N, CA, C and O atoms as CSV, one atom per row, in Angstrom:
chain,resi,resn,atom,element,x,y,z
A,1,MET,N,N,-9.908,10.277,14.650
A,1,MET,CA,C,-9.673,8.894,14.990
A,1,MET,C,C,-10.975,8.105,15.046
A,1,MET,O,O,-11.009,6.913,14.739
A,2,ARG,N,N,-12.032,8.779,15.438
A,2,ARG,CA,C,-13.327,8.095,15.496
A,2,ARG,C,C,-13.789,7.677,14.107
A,2,ARG,O,O,-14.431,6.639,13.946
A,3,ILE,N,N,-13.463,8.484,13.111
A,3,ILE,CA,C,-13.849,8.141,11.744
A,3,ILE,C,C,-13.121,6.872,11.302
A,3,ILE,O,O,-13.713,6.004,10.661
A,4,LEU,N,N,-11.826,6.766,11.649
A,4,LEU,CA,C,-11.073,5.571,11.286
A,4,LEU,C,C,-11.640,4.322,11.961
A,4,LEU,O,O,-11.735,3.264,11.341
A,5,TRP,N,N,-12.013,4.452,13.226
A,5,TRP,CA,C,-12.615,3.317,13.923
A,5,TRP,C,C,-13.961,2.953,13.309
A,5,TRP,O,O,-14.310,1.775,13.223
A,6,ALA,N,N,-14.715,3.960,12.884
A,6,ALA,CA,C,-16.007,3.689,12.251
A,6,ALA,C,C,-15.816,2.958,10.923
A,6,ALA,O,O,-16.562,2.030,10.612
A,7,VAL,N,N,-14.820,3.373,10.140
A,7,VAL,CA,C,-14.536,2.701,8.870
A,7,VAL,C,C,-14.082,1.271,9.133
A,7,VAL,O,O,-14.514,0.343,8.448
A,8,TYR,N,N,-13.208,1.091,10.130
A,8,TYR,CA,C,-12.747,-0.257,10.474
A,8,TYR,C,C,-13.913,-1.134,10.909
A,8,TYR,O,O,-14.040,-2.272,10.457
A,9,ALA,N,N,-14.760,-0.611,11.783
A,9,ALA,CA,C,-15.894,-1.399,12.277
A,9,ALA,C,C,-16.855,-1.748,11.146
A,9,ALA,O,O,-17.368,-2.865,11.088
A,10,ALA,N,N,-17.100,-0.795,10.246
A,10,ALA,CA,C,-17.992,-1.069,9.120
A,10,ALA,C,C,-17.406,-2.160,8.230
A,10,ALA,O,O,-18.129,-3.056,7.795
A,11,GLY,N,N,-16.117,-2.095,7.959
A,11,GLY,CA,C,-15.482,-3.126,7.147
A,11,GLY,C,C,-15.491,-4.482,7.828
A,11,GLY,O,O,-15.711,-5.506,7.181
A,12,ALA,N,N,-15.255,-4.491,9.116
A,12,ALA,CA,C,-15.263,-5.752,9.856
A,12,ALA,C,C,-16.658,-6.370,9.875
A,12,ALA,O,O,-16.806,-7.576,9.674
A,13,LEU,N,N,-17.663,-5.565,10.111
A,13,LEU,CA,C,-19.024,-6.089,10.101
A,13,LEU,C,C,-19.432,-6.572,8.717
A,13,LEU,O,O,-20.097,-7.600,8.587
A,14,LEU,N,N,-19.038,-5.840,7.688
A,14,LEU,CA,C,-19.332,-6.255,6.325
A,14,LEU,C,C,-18.639,-7.574,5.997
A,14,LEU,O,O,-19.221,-8.438,5.342
A,15,ALA,N,N,-17.401,-7.728,6.451
A,15,ALA,CA,C,-16.672,-8.976,6.215
A,15,ALA,C,C,-17.334,-10.143,6.944
A,15,ALA,O,O,-17.404,-11.251,6.412
A,16,LEU,N,N,-17.813,-9.899,8.146
A,16,LEU,CA,C,-18.492,-10.963,8.888
A,16,LEU,C,C,-19.818,-11.339,8.247
A,16,LEU,O,O,-20.216,-12.504,8.270
A,17,TRP,N,N,-20.499,-10.360,7.678
A,17,TRP,CA,C,-21.839,-10.575,7.144
A,17,TRP,C,C,-21.821,-11.147,5.742
A,17,TRP,O,O,-22.564,-12.087,5.459
A,18,ARG,N,N,-20.984,-10.601,4.838
A,18,ARG,CA,C,-21.075,-10.922,3.424
A,18,ARG,C,C,-20.059,-11.934,2.905
A,18,ARG,O,O,-20.190,-12.376,1.763
A,19,THR,N,N,-19.073,-12.314,3.670
A,19,THR,CA,C,-18.060,-13.242,3.191
A,19,THR,C,C,-18.624,-14.655,3.148
A,19,THR,O,O,-19.241,-15.124,4.104
A,20,ASP,N,N,-18.400,-15.324,2.020
A,20,ASP,CA,C,-18.891,-16.683,1.844
A,20,ASP,C,C,-17.799,-17.661,2.265
A,20,ASP,O,O,-17.134,-18.263,1.422
A,21,ALA,N,N,-17.623,-17.811,3.567
A,21,ALA,CA,C,-16.589,-18.694,4.099
A,21,ALA,C,C,-17.014,-19.142,5.492
A,21,ALA,O,O,-18.035,-18.704,6.021
A,22,GLY,N,N,-16.212,-20.020,6.069
A,22,GLY,CA,C,-16.482,-20.479,7.432
A,22,GLY,C,C,-16.201,-19.366,8.431
A,22,GLY,O,O,-15.575,-18.357,8.108
A,23,TRP,N,N,-16.671,-19.574,9.638
A,23,TRP,CA,C,-16.526,-18.523,10.656
A,23,TRP,C,C,-15.083,-18.193,11.000
A,23,TRP,O,O,-14.789,-17.014,11.200
A,24,PRO,N,N,-14.158,-19.149,11.086
A,24,PRO,CA,C,-12.772,-18.760,11.366
A,24,PRO,C,C,-12.196,-17.843,10.275
A,24,PRO,O,O,-11.469,-16.896,10.575
A,25,THR,N,N,-12.526,-18.133,9.015
A,25,THR,CA,C,-12.056,-17.292,7.915
A,25,THR,C,C,-12.715,-15.924,7.966
A,25,THR,O,O,-12.057,-14.911,7.728
A,26,ARG,N,N,-13.977,-15.883,8.267
A,26,ARG,CA,C,-14.676,-14.597,8.371
A,26,ARG,C,C,-14.060,-13.724,9.459
A,26,ARG,O,O,-13.851,-12.528,9.258
A,27,ILE,N,N,-13.774,-14.316,10.594
A,27,ILE,CA,C,-13.198,-13.546,11.708
A,27,ILE,C,C,-11.795,-13.060,11.347
A,27,ILE,O,O,-11.444,-11.916,11.634
A,28,ALA,N,N,-10.991,-13.925,10.718
A,28,ALA,CA,C,-9.642,-13.518,10.305
A,28,ALA,C,C,-9.706,-12.383,9.294
A,28,ALA,O,O,-8.939,-11.425,9.387
A,29,LEU,N,N,-10.609,-12.482,8.335
A,29,LEU,CA,C,-10.758,-11.417,7.339
A,29,LEU,C,C,-11.215,-10.115,7.986
A,29,LEU,O,O,-10.723,-9.041,7.639
A,30,ALA,N,N,-12.136,-10.204,8.906
A,30,ALA,CA,C,-12.629,-9.004,9.581
A,30,ALA,C,C,-11.527,-8.322,10.386
A,30,ALA,O,O,-11.484,-7.094,10.465
A,31,LEU,N,N,-10.639,-9.111,10.981
A,31,LEU,CA,C,-9.570,-8.520,11.783
A,31,LEU,C,C,-8.429,-7.977,10.928
A,31,LEU,O,O,-7.787,-6.997,11.307
A,32,LEU,N,N,-8.171,-8.598,9.785
A,32,LEU,CA,C,-6.991,-8.251,8.998
A,32,LEU,C,C,-7.264,-7.376,7.783
A,32,LEU,O,O,-6.315,-7.028,7.080
A,33,TRP,N,N,-8.512,-6.999,7.496
A,33,TRP,CA,C,-8.779,-6.292,6.252
A,33,TRP,C,C,-8.074,-4.949,6.125
A,33,TRP,O,O,-7.817,-4.548,4.990
A,34,PRO,N,N,-7.735,-4.216,7.184
A,34,PRO,CA,C,-7.025,-2.944,6.978
A,34,PRO,C,C,-5.610,-3.108,6.420
A,34,PRO,O,O,-5.012,-2.126,5.978
A,35,ILE,N,N,-5.066,-4.318,6.429
A,35,ILE,CA,C,-3.721,-4.531,5.894
A,35,ILE,C,C,-3.718,-4.421,4.366
A,35,ILE,O,O,-2.658,-4.244,3.767
A,36,GLY,N,N,-4.874,-4.523,3.739
A,36,GLY,CA,C,-4.979,-4.469,2.279
A,36,GLY,C,C,-4.326,-3.246,1.649
A,36,GLY,O,O,-3.537,-3.409,0.718
A,37,PRO,N,N,-4.614,-2.027,2.109
A,37,PRO,CA,C,-3.962,-0.861,1.513
A,37,PRO,C,C,-2.444,-0.862,1.686
A,37,PRO,O,O,-1.719,-0.426,0.793
A,38,LEU,N,N,-1.966,-1.346,2.822
A,38,LEU,CA,C,-0.519,-1.441,3.024
A,38,LEU,C,C,0.095,-2.437,2.046
A,38,LEU,O,O,1.167,-2.188,1.495
A,39,ALA,N,N,-0.581,-3.561,1.828
A,39,ALA,CA,C,-0.095,-4.542,0.858
A,39,ALA,C,C,-0.057,-3.938,-0.540
A,39,ALA,O,O,0.861,-4.222,-1.309
A,40,PHE,N,N,-1.038,-3.112,-0.878
A,40,PHE,CA,C,-1.059,-2.445,-2.182
A,40,PHE,C,C,0.161,-1.537,-2.338
A,40,PHE,O,O,0.807,-1.542,-3.386
A,41,VAL,N,N,0.475,-0.771,-1.318
A,41,VAL,CA,C,1.622,0.133,-1.379
A,41,VAL,C,C,2.922,-0.657,-1.527
A,41,VAL,O,O,3.799,-0.258,-2.293
A,42,VAL,N,N,3.054,-1.760,-0.812
A,42,VAL,CA,C,4.251,-2.586,-0.909
A,42,VAL,C,C,4.390,-3.175,-2.305
A,42,VAL,O,O,5.487,-3.178,-2.864
A,43,VAL,N,N,3.304,-3.671,-2.874
A,43,VAL,CA,C,3.349,-4.258,-4.214
A,43,VAL,C,C,3.722,-3.209,-5.250
A,43,VAL,O,O,4.542,-3.476,-6.128
A,44,VAL,N,N,3.138,-2.029,-5.164
A,44,VAL,CA,C,3.464,-0.967,-6.119
A,44,VAL,C,C,4.929,-0.559,-5.986
A,44,VAL,O,O,5.594,-0.323,-6.994
A,45,ALA,N,N,5.436,-0.472,-4.766
A,45,ALA,CA,C,6.851,-0.127,-4.579
A,45,ALA,C,C,7.766,-1.191,-5.181
A,45,ALA,O,O,8.782,-0.858,-5.791
A,46,ILE,N,N,7.421,-2.449,-5.018
A,46,ILE,CA,C,8.226,-3.530,-5.603
A,46,ILE,C,C,8.174,-3.463,-7.120
A,46,ILE,O,O,9.200,-3.636,-7.778
A,47,LEU,N,N,7.006,-3.218,-7.684
A,47,LEU,CA,C,6.890,-3.110,-9.139
A,47,LEU,C,C,7.677,-1.917,-9.677
A,47,LEU,O,O,8.298,-2.013,-10.736
A,48,LEU,N,N,7.657,-0.801,-8.963
A,48,LEU,CA,C,8.450,0.347,-9.396
A,48,LEU,C,C,9.935,0.039,-9.340
A,48,LEU,O,O,10.682,0.420,-10.241
A,49,GLY,N,N,10.367,-0.643,-8.297
A,49,GLY,CA,C,11.771,-1.043,-8.206
A,49,GLY,C,C,12.165,-1.980,-9.325
A,49,GLY,O,O,13.247,-1.848,-9.897
A,50,ALA,N,N,11.297,-2.925,-9.644
A,50,ALA,CA,C,11.580,-3.860,-10.738
A,50,ALA,C,C,11.612,-3.139,-12.080
A,50,ALA,O,O,12.400,-3.492,-12.957
A,51,SER,N,N,10.768,-2.140,-12.242
A,51,SER,CA,C,10.773,-1.407,-13.509
A,51,SER,C,C,12.069,-0.634,-13.699
A,51,SER,O,O,12.501,-0.425,-14.832
A,52,LEU,N,N,12.693,-0.210,-12.614
A,52,LEU,CA,C,13.972,0.487,-12.735
A,52,LEU,C,C,15.072,-0.457,-13.223
A,52,LEU,O,O,16.006,-0.034,-13.903
A,53,ILE,N,N,14.952,-1.728,-12.872
A,53,ILE,CA,C,15.914,-2.714,-13.355
A,53,ILE,C,C,15.585,-3.103,-14.801
A,53,ILE,O,O,16.484,-3.262,-15.626
A,54,ALA,N,N,14.316,-3.251,-15.095
A,54,ALA,CA,C,13.901,-3.689,-16.432
A,54,ALA,C,C,14.096,-2.598,-17.481
A,54,ALA,O,O,14.340,-2.910,-18.647
A,55,PHE,N,N,13.997,-1.346,-17.101
A,55,PHE,CA,C,14.116,-0.242,-18.042
A,55,PHE,C,C,15.207,0.708,-17.554
A,55,PHE,O,O,14.910,1.660,-16.833
A,56,PRO,N,N,16.466,0.469,-17.933
A,56,PRO,CA,C,17.586,1.255,-17.415
A,56,PRO,C,C,17.510,2.740,-17.757
A,56,PRO,O,O,17.997,3.574,-16.993
A,57,LEU,N,N,16.907,3.080,-18.895
A,57,LEU,CA,C,16.787,4.499,-19.253
A,57,LEU,C,C,15.890,5.224,-18.246
A,57,LEU,O,O,16.181,6.351,-17.848
A,58,VAL,N,N,14.808,4.576,-17.842
A,58,VAL,CA,C,13.925,5.161,-16.829
A,58,VAL,C,C,14.681,5.293,-15.506
A,58,VAL,O,O,14.533,6.287,-14.796
A,59,ALA,N,N,15.489,4.287,-15.182
A,59,ALA,CA,C,16.274,4.340,-13.954
A,59,ALA,C,C,17.237,5.518,-13.970
A,59,ALA,O,O,17.433,6.180,-12.951
A,60,ALA,N,N,17.834,5.775,-15.119
A,60,ALA,CA,C,18.760,6.909,-15.232
A,60,ALA,C,C,18.026,8.228,-15.018
A,60,ALA,O,O,18.527,9.112,-14.323
A,61,VAL,N,N,16.857,8.364,-15.604
A,61,VAL,CA,C,16.067,9.589,-15.431
A,61,VAL,C,C,15.656,9.754,-13.971
A,61,VAL,O,O,15.733,10.852,-13.419
A,62,VAL,N,N,15.221,8.666,-13.354
A,62,VAL,CA,C,14.826,8.725,-11.942
A,62,VAL,C,C,16.024,9.109,-11.076
A,62,VAL,O,O,15.884,9.896,-10.139
A,63,ALA,N,N,17.196,8.560,-11.381
A,63,ALA,CA,C,18.403,8.886,-10.612
A,63,ALA,C,C,18.763,10.361,-10.752
A,63,ALA,O,O,19.119,11.007,-9.766
A,64,VAL,N,N,18.673,10.898,-11.964
A,64,VAL,CA,C,18.996,12.316,-12.181
A,64,VAL,C,C,17.985,13.199,-11.461
A,64,VAL,O,O,18.363,14.166,-10.800
A,65,VAL,N,N,16.715,12.875,-11.584
A,65,VAL,CA,C,15.682,13.679,-10.919
A,65,VAL,C,C,15.832,13.575,-9.405
A,65,VAL,O,O,15.697,14.578,-8.704
A,66,GLY,N,N,16.108,12.378,-8.890
A,66,GLY,CA,C,16.311,12.208,-7.450
A,66,GLY,C,C,17.514,12.984,-6.943
A,66,GLY,O,O,17.452,13.618,-5.890
A,67,ALA,N,N,18.626,12.933,-7.704
A,67,ALA,CA,C,19.816,13.680,-7.300
A,67,ALA,C,C,19.549,15.183,-7.319
A,67,ALA,O,O,19.993,15.908,-6.429
A,68,ALA,N,N,18.826,15.646,-8.331
A,68,ALA,CA,C,18.493,17.069,-8.413
A,68,ALA,C,C,17.592,17.482,-7.254
A,68,ALA,O,O,17.750,18.567,-6.693
A,69,ALA,N,N,16.645,16.614,-6.898
A,69,ALA,CA,C,15.741,16.926,-5.787
A,69,ALA,C,C,16.509,16.979,-4.470
A,69,ALA,O,O,16.279,17.869,-3.651
A,70,ILE,N,N,17.412,16.039,-4.268
A,70,ILE,CA,C,18.222,16.048,-3.036
A,70,ILE,C,C,19.099,17.289,-2.982
A,70,ILE,O,O,19.222,17.927,-1.937
A,71,TRP,N,N,19.707,17.628,-4.114
A,71,TRP,CA,C,20.550,18.833,-4.160
A,71,TRP,C,C,19.732,20.083,-3.869
A,71,TRP,O,O,20.161,20.946,-3.103
A,72,TRP,N,N,18.541,20.183,-4.487
A,72,TRP,CA,C,17.703,21.351,-4.308
A,72,TRP,C,C,17.209,21.455,-2.853
A,72,TRP,O,O,17.164,22.548,-2.289
A,73,LEU,N,N,16.841,20.316,-2.253
A,73,LEU,CA,C,16.363,20.341,-0.875
A,73,LEU,C,C,17.481,20.646,0.119
A,73,LEU,O,O,17.246,21.299,1.135
A,74,SER,N,N,18.694,20.178,-0.169
A,74,SER,CA,C,19.792,20.420,0.751
A,74,SER,C,C,20.377,21.820,0.591
A,74,SER,O,O,21.012,22.323,1.518
A,75,ALA,N,N,20.181,22.457,-0.553
A,75,ALA,CA,C,20.716,23.790,-0.795
A,75,ALA,C,C,19.882,24.858,-0.070
A,75,ALA,O,O,20.391,25.932,0.249
A,76,GLY,N,N,18.627,24.568,0.182
A,76,GLY,CA,C,17.728,25.566,0.758
A,76,GLY,C,C,17.776,25.531,2.212
A,76,GLY,O,O,17.082,26.304,2.872
């Protein structure tokens, strides 16, 4: 946990020091920067969901693989 706090503190200090913006923006960026990876995961999940609609053949393969995985996990 100390490593995570150290990474957070380093990012916050870097945001306060190197961001070319006013102080309210710098402080907001320093406090909110860890949300970036979560936003990345959400965007990728949305894009994957959209690709299943845009490419029905891929959706069918994903459905078959998902059903097989659920069956295999529930059988054991």
